[in-house]
C-alpha positions as CSV (number, residue, x, y, z in Angstrom):
1,M,4.1,0.4,12.7
2,K,3.6,-2.2,9.9
3,I,3.5,-1.1,6.3
4,L,2.3,-2.6,3.5
5,F,3.3,-1.4,-0.1
6,D,0.9,-2.5,-3.2
7,E,2.6,-3.6,-6.1
8,C,1.8,-0.9,-7.9
9,V,3.6,1.4,-5.6
10,D,7.3,3.3,-6.2
11,M,8.8,0.6,-4.9
12,H,11.7,3.3,-4.2
13,L,9.2,5.2,-1.9
14,C,9.0,1.6,-0.4
15,K,13.0,1.7,0.1
16,F,12.9,5.0,1.8
17,L,10.6,4.5,4.5
18,R,12.8,1.4,5.0
19,S,16.2,3.4,5.8
20,L,14.1,5.7,8.1
21,G,14.0,3.0,10.0
22,Q,10.8,1.7,9.1
23,D,9.4,-1.8,8.7
24,S,8.3,-1.8,5.1
25,I,7.4,-3.8,2.9
26,H,6.7,-3.8,-0.6
27,V,4.0,-6.5,-2.7
28,K,6.3,-7.2,-5.1
29,E,8.8,-7.7,-2.9
30,T,6.1,-10.9,-1.5
31,A,4.4,-13.8,-3.1
32,W,1.5,-11.8,-2.7
33,K,3.0,-10.1,-6.3
34,G,-0.8,-10.8,-8.6
35,K,-3.4,-10.9,-5.7
36,S,-6.5,-9.3,-6.3
37,N,-6.9,-5.6,-4.7
38,G,-9.2,-8.4,-2.1
39,E,-7.2,-10.7,-1.0
40,L,-4.2,-7.3,-0.7
41,Y,-6.8,-5.9,1.5
42,K,-7.0,-9.1,3.3
43,I,-3.4,-9.5,3.9
44,A,-3.1,-6.4,5.0
45,K,-5.9,-5.7,7.5
46,D,-4.9,-8.9,9.0
47,A,-0.8,-8.1,9.5
48,F,-0.1,-4.7,8.6
49,A,-1.1,-0.8,10.4
50,L,-1.2,0.4,7.1
51,F,-1.6,0.1,3.4
52,I,-0.4,2.2,0.9
53,S,-2.2,2.5,-3.1
54,T,-2.2,4.5,-6.2
55,D,-5.3,2.4,-7.0
56,R,-8.6,4.4,-7.1
57,D,-10.0,0.7,-5.5
58,F,-8.7,1.3,-2.2
59,S,-10.2,5.2,-2.5
60,D,-13.7,4.1,-2.0
61,P,-13.2,3.8,2.5
62,A,-17.3,1.8,1.6
63,A,-15.6,-0.5,-0.5
64,H,-12.4,-1.0,1.6
65,P,-12.8,-0.2,4.5
66,P,-10.6,0.6,7.4
67,T,-9.7,-0.8,11.1
68,P,-9.5,-0.5,13.9
69,T,-6.4,-1.4,13.3
70,M,-5.2,-1.1,9.6
71,G,-5.2,1.9,8.4
72,I,-5.0,3.1,4.3
73,L,-3.4,5.2,2.8
74,Y,-4.4,6.4,-1.6
75,I,-2.0,7.6,-3.2
76,D,-3.1,10.2,-6.5
77,I,0.8,10.8,-7.5
78,I,0.3,13.5,-11.3
79,P,3.2,12.9,-13.5
80,P,5.2,16.0,-13.5
81,I,3.7,18.3,-16.8
82,A,7.9,17.6,-19.3
83,N,8.0,21.7,-20.9
């Protein structure tokens, strides 16, 4: 399964999945760095099975709907609270 990580997602997650054998690519490793959300959505739906982002724009399925061949995983990462 080809996975595309948005540039707002920590690159360590992409590298971790790659170490497990997943076909994972991070936007920062490509010429797509700095592309708009709409452009990334088009790239993802044409060439990837999963797009992972922490950008709230991708949490709205009306704006960026999944397709029969590509899903979007929006993750909301809450930073740890310092004691």
